[in-house]
mmCIF file of the C-alpha atoms, coordinates in Angstrom:
data_MODEL
# 
_entry.id   MODEL 
# 
loop_
_atom_site.group_PDB 
_atom_site.id 
_atom_site.type_symbol 
_atom_site.label_atom_id 
_atom_site.label_alt_id 
_atom_site.label_comp_id 
_atom_site.label_asym_id 
_atom_site.label_entity_id 
_atom_site.label_seq_id 
_atom_site.pdbx_PDB_ins_code 
_atom_site.Cartn_x 
_atom_site.Cartn_y 
_atom_site.Cartn_z 
_atom_site.occupancy 
_atom_site.B_iso_or_equiv 
_atom_site.pdbx_formal_charge 
_atom_site.auth_seq_id 
_atom_site.auth_comp_id 
_atom_site.auth_asym_id 
_atom_site.auth_atom_id 
_atom_site.pdbx_PDB_model_num 
ATOM 1   C CA . MET A 1 1   ? 147.436 219.216 168.592 1.00 0.00 ? 1   MET A CA 1 
ATOM 2   C CA . GLY A 1 2   ? 144.190 221.095 168.174 1.00 0.00 ? 2   GLY A CA 1 
ATOM 3   C CA . VAL A 1 3   ? 142.881 222.392 164.866 1.00 0.00 ? 3   VAL A CA 1 
ATOM 4   C CA . ARG A 1 4   ? 142.110 226.046 164.133 1.00 0.00 ? 4   ARG A CA 1 
ATOM 5   C CA . LEU A 1 5   ? 138.665 225.870 162.633 1.00 0.00 ? 5   LEU A CA 1 
ATOM 6   C CA . MET A 1 6   ? 135.352 227.490 161.866 1.00 0.00 ? 6   MET A CA 1 
ATOM 7   C CA . VAL A 1 7   ? 131.939 225.842 162.030 1.00 0.00 ? 7   VAL A CA 1 
ATOM 8   C CA . VAL A 1 8   ? 129.194 227.096 159.738 1.00 0.00 ? 8   VAL A CA 1 
ATOM 9   C CA . ASP A 1 9   ? 125.671 225.709 159.375 1.00 0.00 ? 9   ASP A CA 1 
ATOM 10  C CA . ASP A 1 10  ? 122.290 226.925 158.171 1.00 0.00 ? 10  ASP A CA 1 
ATOM 11  C CA . HIS A 1 11  ? 121.079 226.112 161.681 1.00 0.00 ? 11  HIS A CA 1 
ATOM 12  C CA . ARG A 1 12  ? 122.918 228.249 164.232 1.00 0.00 ? 12  ARG A CA 1 
ATOM 13  C CA . LEU A 1 13  ? 122.170 225.868 167.115 1.00 0.00 ? 13  LEU A CA 1 
ATOM 14  C CA . LEU A 1 14  ? 123.835 222.996 165.273 1.00 0.00 ? 14  LEU A CA 1 
ATOM 15  C CA . ALA A 1 15  ? 126.874 225.131 164.510 1.00 0.00 ? 15  ALA A CA 1 
ATOM 16  C CA . GLU A 1 16  ? 127.194 226.258 168.117 1.00 0.00 ? 16  GLU A CA 1 
ATOM 17  C CA . ALA A 1 17  ? 126.677 222.758 169.536 1.00 0.00 ? 17  ALA A CA 1 
ATOM 18  C CA . LEU A 1 18  ? 129.374 221.261 167.298 1.00 0.00 ? 18  LEU A CA 1 
ATOM 19  C CA . ALA A 1 19  ? 131.701 224.164 168.042 1.00 0.00 ? 19  ALA A CA 1 
ATOM 20  C CA . SER A 1 20  ? 131.258 223.668 171.796 1.00 0.00 ? 20  SER A CA 1 
ATOM 21  C CA . ALA A 1 21  ? 131.944 219.936 171.524 1.00 0.00 ? 21  ALA A CA 1 
ATOM 22  C CA . LEU A 1 22  ? 135.127 220.548 169.525 1.00 0.00 ? 22  LEU A CA 1 
ATOM 23  C CA . LYS A 1 23  ? 136.322 223.225 171.963 1.00 0.00 ? 23  LYS A CA 1 
ATOM 24  C CA . LEU A 1 24  ? 136.005 220.732 174.806 1.00 0.00 ? 24  LEU A CA 1 
ATOM 25  C CA . ARG A 1 25  ? 138.252 218.371 172.845 1.00 0.00 ? 25  ARG A CA 1 
ATOM 26  C CA . GLY A 1 26  ? 141.030 220.923 172.587 1.00 0.00 ? 26  GLY A CA 1 
ATOM 27  C CA . HIS A 1 27  ? 140.366 222.549 169.222 1.00 0.00 ? 27  HIS A CA 1 
ATOM 28  C CA . ARG A 1 28  ? 140.488 226.304 168.637 1.00 0.00 ? 28  ARG A CA 1 
ATOM 29  C CA . VAL A 1 29  ? 137.162 227.442 167.202 1.00 0.00 ? 29  VAL A CA 1 
ATOM 30  C CA . LEU A 1 30  ? 137.499 230.856 165.558 1.00 0.00 ? 30  LEU A CA 1 
ATOM 31  C CA . ALA A 1 31  ? 133.787 231.191 164.860 1.00 0.00 ? 31  ALA A CA 1 
ATOM 32  C CA . ALA A 1 32  ? 130.478 229.304 164.844 1.00 0.00 ? 32  ALA A CA 1 
ATOM 33  C CA . ALA A 1 33  ? 128.187 230.950 162.357 1.00 0.00 ? 33  ALA A CA 1 
ATOM 34  C CA . ALA A 1 34  ? 125.014 230.893 160.274 1.00 0.00 ? 34  ALA A CA 1 
ATOM 35  C CA . PRO A 1 35  ? 123.817 231.249 157.619 1.00 0.00 ? 35  PRO A CA 1 
ATOM 36  C CA . VAL A 1 36  ? 126.060 229.601 155.061 1.00 0.00 ? 36  VAL A CA 1 
ATOM 37  C CA . ALA A 1 37  ? 125.475 232.506 152.643 1.00 0.00 ? 37  ALA A CA 1 
ATOM 38  C CA . GLY A 1 38  ? 128.115 234.686 154.333 1.00 0.00 ? 38  GLY A CA 1 
ATOM 39  C CA . VAL A 1 39  ? 130.664 231.982 155.003 1.00 0.00 ? 39  VAL A CA 1 
ATOM 40  C CA . ALA A 1 40  ? 133.090 232.877 152.209 1.00 0.00 ? 40  ALA A CA 1 
ATOM 41  C CA . GLU A 1 41  ? 133.814 236.382 153.509 1.00 0.00 ? 41  GLU A CA 1 
ATOM 42  C CA . LEU A 1 42  ? 134.153 235.088 157.063 1.00 0.00 ? 42  LEU A CA 1 
ATOM 43  C CA . VAL A 1 43  ? 136.543 232.289 156.159 1.00 0.00 ? 43  VAL A CA 1 
ATOM 44  C CA . VAL A 1 44  ? 138.632 234.466 153.867 1.00 0.00 ? 44  VAL A CA 1 
ATOM 45  C CA . SER A 1 45  ? 139.045 237.059 156.649 1.00 0.00 ? 45  SER A CA 1 
ATOM 46  C CA . ARG A 1 46  ? 139.751 234.600 159.507 1.00 0.00 ? 46  ARG A CA 1 
ATOM 47  C CA . ALA A 1 47  ? 141.777 232.003 157.535 1.00 0.00 ? 47  ALA A CA 1 
ATOM 48  C CA . PRO A 1 48  ? 141.199 228.866 159.663 1.00 0.00 ? 48  PRO A CA 1 
ATOM 49  C CA . GLU A 1 49  ? 142.964 225.593 158.928 1.00 0.00 ? 49  GLU A CA 1 
ATOM 50  C CA . VAL A 1 50  ? 139.628 223.828 158.500 1.00 0.00 ? 50  VAL A CA 1 
ATOM 51  C CA . CYS A 1 51  ? 136.086 225.016 157.809 1.00 0.00 ? 51  CYS A CA 1 
ATOM 52  C CA . LEU A 1 52  ? 133.256 222.655 158.714 1.00 0.00 ? 52  LEU A CA 1 
ATOM 53  C CA . LEU A 1 53  ? 130.375 223.556 156.409 1.00 0.00 ? 53  LEU A CA 1 
ATOM 54  C CA . GLY A 1 54  ? 126.973 222.082 157.269 1.00 0.00 ? 54  GLY A CA 1 
ATOM 55  C CA . THR A 1 55  ? 124.157 222.007 154.727 1.00 0.00 ? 55  THR A CA 1 
ATOM 56  C CA . ALA A 1 56  ? 120.822 220.200 154.526 1.00 0.00 ? 56  ALA A CA 1 
ATOM 57  C CA . THR A 1 57  ? 120.631 220.583 150.721 1.00 0.00 ? 57  THR A CA 1 
ATOM 58  C CA . PRO A 1 58  ? 123.959 219.492 149.195 1.00 0.00 ? 58  PRO A CA 1 
ATOM 59  C CA . ALA A 1 59  ? 122.422 218.761 145.790 1.00 0.00 ? 59  ALA A CA 1 
ATOM 60  C CA . GLU A 1 60  ? 120.884 222.236 145.444 1.00 0.00 ? 60  GLU A CA 1 
ATOM 61  C CA . PRO A 1 61  ? 122.489 224.355 142.687 1.00 0.00 ? 61  PRO A CA 1 
ATOM 62  C CA . GLY A 1 62  ? 124.875 226.986 144.017 1.00 0.00 ? 62  GLY A CA 1 
ATOM 63  C CA . VAL A 1 63  ? 125.056 225.696 147.576 1.00 0.00 ? 63  VAL A CA 1 
ATOM 64  C CA . PHE A 1 64  ? 128.822 225.164 147.275 1.00 0.00 ? 64  PHE A CA 1 
ATOM 65  C CA . ASP A 1 65  ? 129.608 228.472 145.551 1.00 0.00 ? 65  ASP A CA 1 
ATOM 66  C CA . PRO A 1 66  ? 131.179 229.738 148.807 1.00 0.00 ? 66  PRO A CA 1 
ATOM 67  C CA . VAL A 1 67  ? 133.582 226.779 148.728 1.00 0.00 ? 67  VAL A CA 1 
ATOM 68  C CA . VAL A 1 68  ? 134.733 227.793 145.248 1.00 0.00 ? 68  VAL A CA 1 
ATOM 69  C CA . ARG A 1 69  ? 135.522 231.299 146.468 1.00 0.00 ? 69  ARG A CA 1 
ATOM 70  C CA . ILE A 1 70  ? 137.235 230.061 149.635 1.00 0.00 ? 70  ILE A CA 1 
ATOM 71  C CA . LYS A 1 71  ? 139.524 227.761 147.651 1.00 0.00 ? 71  LYS A CA 1 
ATOM 72  C CA . ARG A 1 72  ? 140.254 230.534 145.156 1.00 0.00 ? 72  ARG A CA 1 
ATOM 73  C CA . GLU A 1 73  ? 141.189 233.128 147.783 1.00 0.00 ? 73  GLU A CA 1 
ATOM 74  C CA . ARG A 1 74  ? 142.406 230.869 150.612 1.00 0.00 ? 74  ARG A CA 1 
ATOM 75  C CA . PRO A 1 75  ? 143.537 227.615 148.960 1.00 0.00 ? 75  PRO A CA 1 
ATOM 76  C CA . GLN A 1 76  ? 145.234 226.481 152.161 1.00 0.00 ? 76  GLN A CA 1 
ATOM 77  C CA . VAL A 1 77  ? 141.865 226.244 153.980 1.00 0.00 ? 77  VAL A CA 1 
ATOM 78  C CA . ALA A 1 78  ? 140.446 222.712 153.988 1.00 0.00 ? 78  ALA A CA 1 
ATOM 79  C CA . VAL A 1 79  ? 136.648 222.626 153.728 1.00 0.00 ? 79  VAL A CA 1 
ATOM 80  C CA . VAL A 1 80  ? 134.816 219.604 155.122 1.00 0.00 ? 80  VAL A CA 1 
ATOM 81  C CA . VAL A 1 81  ? 131.112 219.377 154.320 1.00 0.00 ? 81  VAL A CA 1 
ATOM 82  C CA . LEU A 1 82  ? 128.631 217.911 156.796 1.00 0.00 ? 82  LEU A CA 1 
ATOM 83  C CA . GLY A 1 83  ? 125.519 216.790 154.967 1.00 0.00 ? 83  GLY A CA 1 
ATOM 84  C CA . PRO A 1 84  ? 122.741 214.232 154.678 1.00 0.00 ? 84  PRO A CA 1 
ATOM 85  C CA . VAL A 1 85  ? 123.129 210.769 153.190 1.00 0.00 ? 85  VAL A CA 1 
ATOM 86  C CA . PRO A 1 86  ? 122.465 209.408 150.671 1.00 0.00 ? 86  PRO A CA 1 
ATOM 87  C CA . SER A 1 87  ? 123.204 212.312 148.372 1.00 0.00 ? 87  SER A CA 1 
ATOM 88  C CA . PRO A 1 88  ? 125.612 211.183 145.646 1.00 0.00 ? 88  PRO A CA 1 
ATOM 89  C CA . ARG A 1 89  ? 125.156 214.336 143.606 1.00 0.00 ? 89  ARG A CA 1 
ATOM 90  C CA . GLY A 1 90  ? 125.753 216.407 146.712 1.00 0.00 ? 90  GLY A CA 1 
ATOM 91  C CA . ILE A 1 91  ? 128.987 214.581 147.465 1.00 0.00 ? 91  ILE A CA 1 
ATOM 92  C CA . ALA A 1 92  ? 130.143 214.985 143.865 1.00 0.00 ? 92  ALA A CA 1 
ATOM 93  C CA . ALA A 1 93  ? 129.216 218.696 143.885 1.00 0.00 ? 93  ALA A CA 1 
ATOM 94  C CA . ALA A 1 94  ? 131.098 219.264 147.140 1.00 0.00 ? 94  ALA A CA 1 
ATOM 95  C CA . PHE A 1 95  ? 134.345 217.788 145.826 1.00 0.00 ? 95  PHE A CA 1 
ATOM 96  C CA . ALA A 1 96  ? 133.914 219.485 142.447 1.00 0.00 ? 96  ALA A CA 1 
ATOM 97  C CA . ALA A 1 97  ? 133.739 222.841 144.264 1.00 0.00 ? 97  ALA A CA 1 
ATOM 98  C CA . GLY A 1 98  ? 136.987 222.093 146.074 1.00 0.00 ? 98  GLY A CA 1 
ATOM 99  C CA . ALA A 1 99  ? 135.903 220.525 149.367 1.00 0.00 ? 99  ALA A CA 1 
ATOM 100 C CA . SER A 1 100 ? 138.423 218.243 151.053 1.00 0.00 ? 100 SER A CA 1 
ATOM 101 C CA . GLY A 1 101 ? 135.885 216.013 152.747 1.00 0.00 ? 101 GLY A CA 1 
ATOM 102 C CA . TYR A 1 102 ? 132.262 214.994 153.213 1.00 0.00 ? 102 TYR A CA 1 
ATOM 103 C CA . VAL A 1 103 ? 130.942 213.707 156.525 1.00 0.00 ? 103 VAL A CA 1 
ATOM 104 C CA . ARG A 1 104 ? 127.483 212.552 157.537 1.00 0.00 ? 104 ARG A CA 1 
ATOM 105 C CA . HIS A 1 105 ? 125.494 215.024 159.618 1.00 0.00 ? 105 HIS A CA 1 
ATOM 106 C CA . ASP A 1 106 ? 124.959 212.334 162.242 1.00 0.00 ? 106 ASP A CA 1 
ATOM 107 C CA . GLU A 1 107 ? 128.632 211.277 162.418 1.00 0.00 ? 107 GLU A CA 1 
ATOM 108 C CA . ARG A 1 108 ? 130.111 210.881 165.899 1.00 0.00 ? 108 ARG A CA 1 
ATOM 109 C CA . ILE A 1 109 ? 132.429 213.651 167.072 1.00 0.00 ? 109 ILE A CA 1 
ATOM 110 C CA . GLU A 1 110 ? 135.418 211.287 166.712 1.00 0.00 ? 110 GLU A CA 1 
ATOM 111 C CA . GLY A 1 111 ? 134.564 210.810 163.050 1.00 0.00 ? 111 GLY A CA 1 
ATOM 112 C CA . VAL A 1 112 ? 134.388 214.556 162.513 1.00 0.00 ? 112 VAL A CA 1 
ATOM 113 C CA . GLU A 1 113 ? 137.801 214.944 164.145 1.00 0.00 ? 113 GLU A CA 1 
ATOM 114 C CA . ARG A 1 114 ? 139.312 212.256 161.912 1.00 0.00 ? 114 ARG A CA 1 
ATOM 115 C CA . ALA A 1 115 ? 137.923 214.014 158.845 1.00 0.00 ? 115 ALA A CA 1 
ATOM 116 C CA . MET A 1 116 ? 139.344 217.341 160.029 1.00 0.00 ? 116 MET A CA 1 
ATOM 117 C CA . ALA A 1 117 ? 142.787 215.812 160.561 1.00 0.00 ? 117 ALA A CA 1 
ATOM 118 C CA . LYS A 1 118 ? 142.838 214.129 157.162 1.00 0.00 ? 118 LYS A CA 1 
ATOM 119 C CA . ALA A 1 119 ? 141.627 217.249 155.377 1.00 0.00 ? 119 ALA A CA 1 
ATOM 120 C CA . ARG A 1 120 ? 144.223 219.414 157.116 1.00 0.00 ? 120 ARG A CA 1 
ATOM 121 C CA . SER A 1 121 ? 146.970 217.037 155.975 1.00 0.00 ? 121 SER A CA 1 
ATOM 122 C CA . GLY A 1 122 ? 145.794 217.234 152.375 1.00 0.00 ? 122 GLY A CA 1 
ATOM 123 C CA . GLU A 1 123 ? 143.945 213.908 152.170 1.00 0.00 ? 123 GLU A CA 1 
ATOM 124 C CA . ALA A 1 124 ? 140.397 213.341 150.946 1.00 0.00 ? 124 ALA A CA 1 
ATOM 125 C CA . ALA A 1 125 ? 138.221 212.852 154.015 1.00 0.00 ? 125 ALA A CA 1 
ATOM 126 C CA . VAL A 1 126 ? 135.274 210.664 153.106 1.00 0.00 ? 126 VAL A CA 1 
ATOM 127 C CA . ALA A 1 127 ? 134.214 207.326 154.600 1.00 0.00 ? 127 ALA A CA 1 
ATOM 128 C CA . PRO A 1 128 ? 134.729 204.383 152.179 1.00 0.00 ? 128 PRO A CA 1 
ATOM 129 C CA . GLN A 1 129 ? 131.155 203.154 152.664 1.00 0.00 ? 129 GLN A CA 1 
ATOM 130 C CA . LEU A 1 130 ? 129.836 206.640 151.938 1.00 0.00 ? 130 LEU A CA 1 
ATOM 131 C CA . LEU A 1 131 ? 131.876 206.867 148.750 1.00 0.00 ? 131 LEU A CA 1 
ATOM 132 C CA . GLN A 1 132 ? 130.822 203.386 147.703 1.00 0.00 ? 132 GLN A CA 1 
ATOM 133 C CA . GLY A 1 133 ? 127.155 204.232 148.202 1.00 0.00 ? 133 GLY A CA 1 
ATOM 134 C CA . ALA A 1 134 ? 127.525 207.421 146.174 1.00 0.00 ? 134 ALA A CA 1 
ATOM 135 C CA . PHE A 1 135 ? 129.212 205.616 143.294 1.00 0.00 ? 135 PHE A CA 1 
ATOM 136 C CA . THR A 1 136 ? 126.574 202.886 143.342 1.00 0.00 ? 136 THR A CA 1 
ATOM 137 C CA . GLU A 1 137 ? 123.764 205.413 142.951 1.00 0.00 ? 137 GLU A CA 1 
ATOM 138 C CA . LEU A 1 138 ? 125.607 207.442 140.329 1.00 0.00 ? 138 LEU A CA 1 
ATOM 139 C CA . LEU A 1 139 ? 126.387 204.365 138.259 1.00 0.00 ? 139 LEU A CA 1 
ATOM 140 C CA . ASN A 1 140 ? 122.836 203.016 138.527 1.00 0.00 ? 140 ASN A CA 1 
ATOM 141 C CA . PRO A 1 141 ? 120.565 206.038 137.957 1.00 0.00 ? 141 PRO A CA 1 
ATOM 142 C CA . ALA A 1 142 ? 117.708 203.763 136.833 1.00 0.00 ? 142 ALA A CA 1 
ATOM 143 C CA . ALA A 1 143 ? 117.338 202.640 140.425 1.00 0.00 ? 143 ALA A CA 1 
ATOM 144 C CA . GLN A 1 144 ? 116.252 206.171 141.352 1.00 0.00 ? 144 GLN A CA 1 
ATOM 145 C CA . PRO A 1 145 ? 114.967 207.967 138.250 1.00 0.00 ? 145 PRO A CA 1 
ATOM 146 C CA . ASP A 1 146 ? 114.758 211.684 138.688 1.00 0.00 ? 146 ASP A CA 1 
ATOM 147 C CA . ASP A 1 147 ? 115.181 213.167 135.230 1.00 0.00 ? 147 ASP A CA 1 
ATOM 148 C CA . GLU A 1 148 ? 112.865 215.956 134.152 1.00 0.00 ? 148 GLU A CA 1 
ATOM 149 C CA . GLY A 1 149 ? 110.957 213.996 131.492 1.00 0.00 ? 149 GLY A CA 1 
ATOM 150 C CA . GLN A 1 150 ? 110.144 211.177 133.901 1.00 0.00 ? 150 GLN A CA 1 
ATOM 151 C CA . ARG A 1 151 ? 109.090 213.638 136.615 1.00 0.00 ? 151 ARG A CA 1 
ATOM 152 C CA . LEU A 1 152 ? 106.736 215.483 134.270 1.00 0.00 ? 152 LEU A CA 1 
ATOM 153 C CA . LEU A 1 153 ? 105.274 212.255 132.910 1.00 0.00 ? 153 LEU A CA 1 
ATOM 154 C CA . ARG A 1 154 ? 104.390 211.123 136.435 1.00 0.00 ? 154 ARG A CA 1 
ATOM 155 C CA . MET A 1 155 ? 102.362 214.321 136.903 1.00 0.00 ? 155 MET A CA 1 
ATOM 156 C CA . LEU A 1 156 ? 100.019 213.572 134.004 1.00 0.00 ? 156 LEU A CA 1 
ATOM 157 C CA . THR A 1 157 ? 97.163  211.091 133.747 1.00 0.00 ? 157 THR A CA 1 
ATOM 158 C CA . PRO A 1 158 ? 97.181  208.691 130.746 1.00 0.00 ? 158 PRO A CA 1 
ATOM 159 C CA . ARG A 1 159 ? 94.468  210.823 129.135 1.00 0.00 ? 159 ARG A CA 1 
ATOM 160 C CA . GLU A 1 160 ? 96.502  213.984 129.638 1.00 0.00 ? 160 GLU A CA 1 
ATOM 161 C CA . VAL A 1 161 ? 99.560  212.298 128.150 1.00 0.00 ? 161 VAL A CA 1 
ATOM 162 C CA . GLU A 1 162 ? 97.530  211.509 125.011 1.00 0.00 ? 162 GLU A CA 1 
ATOM 163 C CA . VAL A 1 163 ? 96.362  215.126 124.867 1.00 0.00 ? 163 VAL A CA 1 
ATOM 164 C CA . LEU A 1 164 ? 99.967  216.354 125.169 1.00 0.00 ? 164 LEU A CA 1 
ATOM 165 C CA . VAL A 1 165 ? 101.083 214.058 122.349 1.00 0.00 ? 165 VAL A CA 1 
ATOM 166 C CA . ARG A 1 166 ? 98.306  215.413 120.135 1.00 0.00 ? 166 ARG A CA 1 
ATOM 167 C CA . VAL A 1 167 ? 99.162  219.001 121.086 1.00 0.00 ? 167 VAL A CA 1 
ATOM 168 C CA . ALA A 1 168 ? 102.801 218.340 120.172 1.00 0.00 ? 168 ALA A CA 1 
ATOM 169 C CA . GLU A 1 169 ? 101.656 216.983 116.826 1.00 0.00 ? 169 GLU A CA 1 
ATOM 170 C CA . GLY A 1 170 ? 99.903  220.277 116.137 1.00 0.00 ? 170 GLY A CA 1 
ATOM 171 C CA . GLU A 1 171 ? 96.276  219.202 116.580 1.00 0.00 ? 171 GLU A CA 1 
ATOM 172 C CA . ASP A 1 172 ? 93.815  221.892 117.563 1.00 0.00 ? 172 ASP A CA 1 
ATOM 173 C CA . THR A 1 173 ? 90.985  221.423 120.058 1.00 0.00 ? 173 THR A CA 1 
ATOM 174 C CA . ARG A 1 174 ? 88.565  220.176 117.391 1.00 0.00 ? 174 ARG A CA 1 
ATOM 175 C CA . LEU A 1 175 ? 90.981  217.506 116.131 1.00 0.00 ? 175 LEU A CA 1 
ATOM 176 C CA . ILE A 1 176 ? 91.883  216.433 119.673 1.00 0.00 ? 176 ILE A CA 1 
ATOM 177 C CA . ALA A 1 177 ? 88.203  216.028 120.514 1.00 0.00 ? 177 ALA A CA 1 
ATOM 178 C CA . ALA A 1 178 ? 87.479  214.054 117.328 1.00 0.00 ? 178 ALA A CA 1 
ATOM 179 C CA . GLY A 1 179 ? 90.510  211.830 117.730 1.00 0.00 ? 179 GLY A CA 1 
ATOM 180 C CA . MET A 1 180 ? 89.741  211.004 121.351 1.00 0.00 ? 180 MET A CA 1 
ATOM 181 C CA . GLY A 1 181 ? 85.959  210.786 120.936 1.00 0.00 ? 181 GLY A CA 1 
ATOM 182 C CA . ILE A 1 182 ? 85.235  213.511 123.461 1.00 0.00 ? 182 ILE A CA 1 
ATOM 183 C CA . ALA A 1 183 ? 83.454  216.872 123.367 1.00 0.00 ? 183 ALA A CA 1 
ATOM 184 C CA . PRO A 1 184 ? 85.492  219.938 122.369 1.00 0.00 ? 184 PRO A CA 1 
ATOM 185 C CA . SER A 1 185 ? 84.821  221.493 125.773 1.00 0.00 ? 185 SER A CA 1 
ATOM 186 C CA . THR A 1 186 ? 86.272  218.397 127.457 1.00 0.00 ? 186 THR A CA 1 
ATOM 187 C CA . ALA A 1 187 ? 89.289  218.476 125.167 1.00 0.00 ? 187 ALA A CA 1 
ATOM 188 C CA . ARG A 1 188 ? 89.821  222.142 125.995 1.00 0.00 ? 188 ARG A CA 1 
ATOM 189 C CA . THR A 1 189 ? 89.682  221.326 129.727 1.00 0.00 ? 189 THR A CA 1 
ATOM 190 C CA . HIS A 1 190 ? 92.267  218.561 129.288 1.00 0.00 ? 190 HIS A CA 1 
ATOM 191 C CA . VAL A 1 191 ? 94.575  220.932 127.413 1.00 0.00 ? 191 VAL A CA 1 
ATOM 192 C CA . GLN A 1 192 ? 94.312  223.563 130.153 1.00 0.00 ? 192 GLN A CA 1 
ATOM 193 C CA . ARG A 1 193 ? 95.115  220.970 132.838 1.00 0.00 ? 193 ARG A CA 1 
ATOM 194 C CA . VAL A 1 194 ? 98.169  219.819 130.900 1.00 0.00 ? 194 VAL A CA 1 
ATOM 195 C CA . LEU A 1 195 ? 99.419  223.405 130.549 1.00 0.00 ? 195 LEU A CA 1 
ATOM 196 C CA . MET A 1 196 ? 98.840  224.045 134.247 1.00 0.00 ? 196 MET A CA 1 
ATOM 197 C CA . LYS A 1 197 ? 100.632 220.865 135.371 1.00 0.00 ? 197 LYS A CA 1 
ATOM 198 C CA . LEU A 1 198 ? 103.603 221.549 133.106 1.00 0.00 ? 198 LEU A CA 1 
ATOM 199 C CA . GLY A 1 199 ? 103.760 225.158 134.277 1.00 0.00 ? 199 GLY A CA 1 
ATOM 200 C CA . VAL A 1 200 ? 103.611 226.662 130.784 1.00 0.00 ? 200 VAL A CA 1 
ATOM 201 C CA . GLY A 1 201 ? 101.368 229.300 129.229 1.00 0.00 ? 201 GLY A CA 1 
ATOM 202 C CA . SER A 1 202 ? 100.763 228.016 125.716 1.00 0.00 ? 202 SER A CA 1 
ATOM 203 C CA . ARG A 1 203 ? 100.472 224.883 123.605 1.00 0.00 ? 203 ARG A CA 1 
ATOM 204 C CA . LEU A 1 204 ? 103.687 225.800 121.825 1.00 0.00 ? 204 LEU A CA 1 
ATOM 205 C CA . GLU A 1 205 ? 105.557 225.997 125.141 1.00 0.00 ? 205 GLU A CA 1 
ATOM 206 C CA . ALA A 1 206 ? 104.084 222.635 126.188 1.00 0.00 ? 206 ALA A CA 1 
ATOM 207 C CA . ALA A 1 207 ? 105.223 221.022 122.936 1.00 0.00 ? 207 ALA A CA 1 
ATOM 208 C CA . ALA A 1 208 ? 108.716 222.541 123.275 1.00 0.00 ? 208 ALA A CA 1 
ATOM 209 C CA . LEU A 1 209 ? 109.034 221.397 126.894 1.00 0.00 ? 209 LEU A CA 1 
ATOM 210 C CA . ALA A 1 210 ? 107.889 217.890 126.016 1.00 0.00 ? 210 ALA A CA 1 
ATOM 211 C CA . ALA A 1 211 ? 110.412 217.658 123.190 1.00 0.00 ? 211 ALA A CA 1 
ATOM 212 C CA . ARG A 1 212 ? 113.284 219.115 125.220 1.00 0.00 ? 212 ARG A CA 1 
ATOM 213 C CA . THR A 1 213 ? 112.850 216.769 128.194 1.00 0.00 ? 213 THR A CA 1 
ATOM 214 C CA . GLY A 1 214 ? 112.221 213.620 126.155 1.00 0.00 ? 214 GLY A CA 1 
ATOM 215 C CA . LEU A 1 215 ? 108.722 213.385 127.590 1.00 0.00 ? 215 LEU A CA 1 
ATOM 216 C CA . LEU A 1 216 ? 107.210 212.466 124.218 1.00 0.00 ? 216 LEU A CA 1 
ATOM 217 C CA . ASP A 1 217 ? 109.662 209.594 123.737 1.00 0.00 ? 217 ASP A CA 1 
ATOM 218 C CA . ARG A 1 218 ? 108.796 208.264 127.182 1.00 0.00 ? 218 ARG A CA 1 
ATOM 219 C CA . ALA A 1 219 ? 105.081 208.638 126.494 1.00 0.00 ? 219 ALA A CA 1 
ATOM 220 C CA . SER A 1 220 ? 105.451 206.650 123.281 1.00 0.00 ? 220 SER A CA 1 
ATOM 221 C CA . GLY A 1 221 ? 107.350 203.979 125.164 1.00 0.00 ? 221 GLY A CA 1 
ATOM 222 C CA . GLN A 1 222 ? 104.478 203.607 127.600 1.00 0.00 ? 222 GLN A CA 1 
ATOM 223 C CA . GLY A 1 223 ? 101.916 203.312 124.798 1.00 0.00 ? 223 GLY A CA 1 
# 
């Protein structure tokens, strides 16, 4: 028996192509829409059995807010996310928002249908290998470091890191220059580059950012 569903994707052509393929396989497509931003209102008003929600940025903050609203106002609707892989944080965020499944964007149509059927029956629809890959990355974050302190540290040269450490310790331009054996004008240039790279407007902000993100601890560890 066919599924009453909606297909939503940031890319309208993808939504319409998937909708057409599912129609040919006997499913009742209530709507194929874009962008994802308006999906909650549409789903709440049409009340499909399943909503296929495509997104290219599953780890982006707020991308699954519509899912939260859908599950709050239409808890009987099963939402299956179609997204890129690997994206362990995206998968986790999707399920945390209330999604019933997560399927690869490049999954065959048969795989999408299986996910729809499982989600409609109340089961979690996610491929074992996909779940295993997500857990592996989540349990081994060192394999793919992406924390803020590490990211900021990679933006700075070793000299700029030393300047930042001295700034955080409260040294002025004259002390930085004397301690590093460089001219005050050069020290001032280094400080300005550090502020620019960190995206802050003052030495105090730079010091606060470095402390908050653990950048200073990492810099000391590299010394």
